C-alpha positions in Angstrom: -63.3 -5.0 -60.5 -60.4 -4.7 -57.9 -57.0 -5.8 -59.3 -54.8 -8.2 -57.4 -52.3 -5.5 -56.9 -54.8 -3.5 -54.9 -55.6 -6.1 -52.4 -53.7 -5.7 -49.1 -50.9 -8.1 -48.3 -51.6 -10.5 -45.3 -48.6 -10.9 -42.8 -47.8 -14.1 -41.1 -50.6 -13.6 -38.5 -53.3 -13.3 -41.1 -53.8 -9.6 -40.7 -52.7 -6.5 -42.7 -49.3 -5.3 -41.7 -49.8 -3.1 -38.5 -53.4 -4.0 -38.5 -55.4 -5.9 -35.9 -55.0 -9.5 -35.2 -58.0 -11.8 -35.7 -59.3 -13.1 -32.5 -59.1 -16.7 -33.9 -55.3 -16.1 -34.7 -54.7 -14.8 -31.1 -56.7 -17.6 -29.6 -54.9 -20.3 -31.5 -51.6 -18.7 -30.6 -52.3 -18.6 -26.9 -53.4 -22.3 -26.9 -50.0 -23.2 -28.8 -48.0 -21.4 -26.0 -49.3 -24.0 -23.6 -47.9 -26.7 -25.6 -51.0 -29.0 -25.8 -49.0 -32.1 -26.9 -47.0 -32.2 -23.7 -50.2 -31.6 -21.5 -51.8 -34.6 -23.1 -49.1 -36.8 -21.7 -49.2 -35.3 -18.4 -52.9 -36.0 -18.3 -52.6 -39.6 -19.3 -50.9 -40.1 -15.9 -53.4 -38.3 -13.8 -56.6 -40.2 -14.3 -55.1 -43.8 -13.7 -53.6 -42.3 -10.6 -56.9 -41.2 -9.3 -58.6 -44.7 -10.2 -55.7 -46.1 -8.2 -56.2 -43.8 -5.2 -60.0 -44.6 -5.2 -59.5 -48.4 -6.2 -62.5 -47.5 -8.5 -64.1 -44.6 -10.2 -63.9 -41.1 -8.4 -66.7 -38.8 -9.1 -66.9 -37.5 -12.4 -66.9 -33.9 -11.2 -63.7 -34.6 -9.3 -62.2 -36.0 -12.3 -63.0 -33.3 -14.5 -61.9 -30.6 -12.1 -58.6 -32.2 -11.7 -58.0 -32.5 -15.3 -59.1 -29.0 -16.0 -57.0 -27.8 -13.1 -54.0 -29.9 -14.3 -54.3 -28.5 -17.8 -54.6 -25.0 -16.6 -51.4 -25.6 -14.4 -49.4 -27.1 -17.2 -50.4 -24.5 -19.6 -49.2 -21.8 -17.1 -45.9 -23.4 -16.7 -45.4 -23.9 -20.4 -46.6 -20.5 -21.4 -44.2 -18.7 -18.9 -41.5 -21.0 -20.3 -42.0 -19.9 -23.8 -42.0 -16.3 -22.6 -38.5 -16.8 -20.8 -36.9 -18.9 -23.5 -38.1 -16.9 -26.7 -34.5 -16.1 -27.4 -33.5 -19.7 -27.7 -36.7 -20.6 -29.2 -35.8 -18.1 -32.1 -32.3 -20.0 -32.8 -33.6 -23.5 -32.8 -35.3 -24.8 -36.0 -37.7 -27.1 -34.0 -39.2 -24.1 -32.0 -38.7 -21.1 -34.4 -42.3 -21.1 -35.4 -43.6 -20.7 -31.8 -46.1 -17.8 -31.3 -43.5 -15.6 -29.5 -41.1 -16.1 -32.3 -42.0 -16.4 -35.9 -39.2 -15.2 -37.4 -38.8 -12.1 -34.9 -42.3 -11.0 -35.4 -44.4 -13.2 -33.0 -48.2 -13.5 -33.1 -48.2 -12.9 -29.5 -46.6 -10.1 -27.7 -44.2 -11.0 -24.7 -46.3 -9.2 -22.1 -49.5 -10.8 -23.4 -47.8 -14.4 -22.9 -46.6 -13.6 -19.4 -50.1 -12.2 -18.4 -51.7 -15.4 -20.0 -49.4 -17.7 -18.1 -50.1 -15.9 -14.8 -53.9 -16.0 -15.5 -53.7 -19.7 -16.3 -51.7 -20.4 -13.0 -54.2 -18.3 -11.0 -57.2 -20.2 -12.5 -55.6 -23.7 -11.6 -55.1 -22.7 -8.2 -58.5 -21.5 -7.5 -60.3 -24.3 -9.3 -58.4 -27.1 -7.6 -58.3 -25.4 -4.3 -62.0 -24.5 -4.3 -63.3 -27.5 -6.0 -61.0 -30.4 -5.2 -58.7 -29.5 -2.1 -56.1 -27.1 -1.4 -53.3 -29.8 -1.1 -53.9 -30.3 -4.8 -53.9 -26.8 -5.7 -50.4 -26.4 -3.7 -48.9 -29.2 -5.5 -49.9 -27.9 -8.9 -48.6 -24.6 -7.9 -45.3 -26.3 -6.8 -45.1 -27.8 -10.3 -45.6 -24.5 -12.0 -43.0 -22.8 -9.9 -40.3 -25.6 -10.0 -40.7 -25.7 -13.9 -40.0 -22.0 -14.1 -37.5 -21.1 -11.5 -35.7 -24.5 -11.1 -35.8 -25.9 -14.6 -36.0 -22.8 -17.0 -34.2 -20.2 -14.9 -31.7 -22.1 -12.9 -30.7 -25.5 -14.8 -31.6 -25.3 -18.4 -29.0 -22.8 -19.7 -26.3 -24.0 -17.0 -26.3 -27.8 -16.2 -26.5 -31.1 -18.4 -28.6 -32.2 -15.3 -31.2 -29.7 -16.3 -33.8 -32.4 -17.5 -32.8 -34.7 -14.8 -33.7 -32.4 -12.0 -35.9 -30.0 -13.8 -38.3 -32.9 -15.0 -39.4 -33.4 -11.8 -41.9 -30.7 -12.7 -43.7 -33.2 -15.1 -44.2 -35.7 -12.3 -46.4 -33.6 -10.1 -49.7 -34.6 -12.0 -49.8 -37.9 -10.1 -49.4 -36.3 -7.0 -52.1 -33.7 -7.7 -54.4 -36.6 -8.9 -53.7 -38.5 -5.7 -54.0 -35.7 -3.5 -57.4 -34.5 -5.1 -58.9 -38.1 -4.4 -57.4 -38.7 -0.9 -56.4 -35.4 0.5 -53.0 -36.7 1.3 -49.9 -38.0 -0.8 -49.0 -41.6 0.2 -46.2 -44.2 -0.9 -48.0 -45.4 -4.3 -48.2 -41.8 -5.4 -44.7 -41.2 -4.5 -43.8 -44.6 -6.4 -45.6 -43.2 -9.4 -43.7 -39.9 -9.1 -40.4 -41.9 -9.1 -41.4 -43.8 -12.2 -42.0 -40.6 -14.3 -38.9 -38.9 -12.8 -36.8 -41.9 -14.0 -38.6 -42.1 -17.3 -38.1 -38.3 -18.3 -34.3 -38.4 -19.0 -34.3 -41.7 -21.5 -37.4 -40.0 -23.1 -35.9 -36.4 -23.4 -32.3 -37.4 -24.1 -33.5 -39.3 -27.2 -35.3 -36.4 -28.6 -32.2 -34.2 -27.7 -29.9 -36.7 -29.5 -32.0 -36.0 -32.5 -31.9 -32.1 -32.1 -28.3 -32.0 -30.7 -27.2 -29.3 -33.3 -30.2 -27.3 -32.3 -29.4 -27.3 -28.6 -25.7 -26.5 -29.4 -26.5 -23.5 -31.5 -28.6 -22.2 -28.7 -25.9 -22.8 -26.2 -28.1 -25.0 -24.1 -26.0 -28.0 -22.4 -28.3 -30.7 -22.9 -26.4 -33.9 -22.2 -26.1 -34.9 -25.9 -24.4 -31.5 -26.5 -21.7 -32.1 -24.0 -21.2 -35.8 -23.9 -20.5 -38.4 -26.6 -23.6 -40.6 -28.0 -22.1 -43.6 -26.2 -22.0 -41.8 -22.9 -25.6 -40.6 -23.4 -26.8 -43.9 -24.1 -25.0 -45.5 -21.1 -27.2 -43.1 -18.9 -30.3 -43.9 -20.9 -29.6 -47.6 -19.8 -29.2 -46.7 -16.4 -32.2 -44.7 -16.0 -34.3 -47.1 -17.9 -33.3 -50.0 -15.6 -34.2 -47.9 -12.6 -37.5 -47.0 -14.1 -38.4 -50.4 -14.6 -37.6 -51.4 -11.2 -39.5 -48.6 -9.8 -42.6 -49.8 -11.9 -42.3 -53.1 -10.0 -42.2 -51.4 -6.5 -45.9 -50.6 -7.1 -46.9 -54.3 -7.5 -47.9 -54.8 -3.8 -50.4 -52.1 -4.0 -51.6 -52.3 -7.7 -51.6 -56.1 -7.8 -50.2 -59.3 -9.7 -52.1 -58.5 -13.0 -50.4 -54.9 -13.1 -47.0 -56.6 -12.1 -47.2 -58.8 -15.2 -48.0 -55.9 -17.6 -45.5 -53.8 -15.9 -42.8 -56.4 -16.5 -43.7 -57.1 -20.0 -43.8 -53.4 -20.8 -40.4 -52.8 -19.0 -38.7 -55.6 -21.0 -40.0 -54.0 -24.2 -38.5 -50.6 -23.3 -35.2 -52.0 -22.2 -35.0 -54.0 -25.5 -35.4 -50.7 -27.6 -32.9 -49.0 -25.2 -30.4 -51.7 -25.7 -31.2 -51.5 -29.5 -30.1 -47.7 -29.4 -27.1 -48.7 -27.6 -26.2 -51.2 -30.2 -26.9 -48.8 -33.0 -24.6 -46.0 -31.5 -21.8 -48.4 -30.8 -22.2 -49.8 -34.6 -22.2 -46.0 -35.9 -19.4 -44.7 -33.5 -17.1 -47.3 -32.6 -14.6 -44.9 -31.2 -15.0 -41.6 -29.5 -12.9 -38.5 -30.3 -10.2 -37.4 -27.7 -12.6 -34.8 -26.5 -15.4 -37.3 -25.8 -17.6 -35.7 -28.4 -19.3 -37.6 -31.4 -17.8 -37.3 -34.7 -19.8 -34.9 -36.8 -20.3 -37.3 -39.9 -21.3 -40.2 -37.7 -24.4 -42.2 -39.3 -27.8 -41.6 -37.4 -28.6 -43.9 -34.6 -32.4 -43.4 -34.8 -32.8 -42.2 -31.3 -36.5 -41.2 -32.2 -37.3 -44.8 -32.2 -36.9 -44.8 -28.5 -38.4 -41.3 -28.0 -41.7 -42.4 -29.8 -41.8 -45.8 -27.8 -41.3 -44.0 -24.6 -44.5 -42.2 -25.1 -46.4 -45.4 -26.1 -44.8 -47.3 -23.0 -45.7 -44.5 -20.5 -49.2 -44.4 -21.9 -49.7 -48.2 -21.7 -48.1 -48.4 -18.3 -50.6 -46.0 -16.9 -53.4 -47.7 -18.7 -52.3 -51.0 -16.8 -52.7 -48.9 -13.6 -56.1 -47.8 -14.5 -57.5 -51.1 -15.9 -56.3 -53.0 -12.7 -57.5 -50.6 -10.4 -61.0 -50.9 -11.5 -60.7 -54.9 -11.7 -62.6 -56.7 -8.8 -59.9 -59.2 -8.8 -56.0 -59.6 -9.4 -54.9 -58.0 -6.3 -53.0 -59.6 -3.5 
């Protein structure tokens, strides 16, 4: 009988030290690099946009092509982002278990991640271009390049406006979906782009408030790192009101039933945004002379707004989808 001491130890990758990595482990790590949970949220906005563009059901083939192409494009951008930001990810607790990090001995080698990201991007371009149209493919490529070069390389480590400007990359799926159906980009698609653009700062700043110390340790100037909680929440409120106003601009095209639903969802979002403001004011009645938050300030539960923002966007685009299919409810 073989003793327990004689059995080889397994490293974090599920393989003997220095041994080959199991294919299952590699596949799982490559998928993790694409950040599937973020992709899910992007795709939630694509199908309703396609329904609105068609004012009905586009062909199932076109929907599947657009979803798969959008998934590949987002996965490409996210993977290359992980490749570039692996030094930051190693410092932050929230990202320290990503496949390129894992305590300095990543499951995936950097060159493998970069190659994977490029292959995904090329696949997205060819799929959308050949099976939808080249405008949709070009928009998907623009999103990838914007996320990599504008957000990740130019802004993320340099400016508190990083997520405001860089967040535009996450708005492109609605343009891709609209272009896939119509071959053009028209005003309703631009309005939906603006809705997501204005939604992104409140959504992400709420998360960054929770993980402020992580971003500070990595020297990433997210707004909650360089501004007081009160200042962050004021900006969250500004963007929230602008976002709700943008959703109402779509009413002439989407119809009055959508308008009722959008107004109700907007009120729900604003109530929670004001709730966060109230909690911050209660927790931190005064700001320090430098404008930063006291380290011992009680938590203001910013993740409540973060989680609500995901539900809000999902329900808003569900309203777009449902009302696009209804034979009534339009002006």
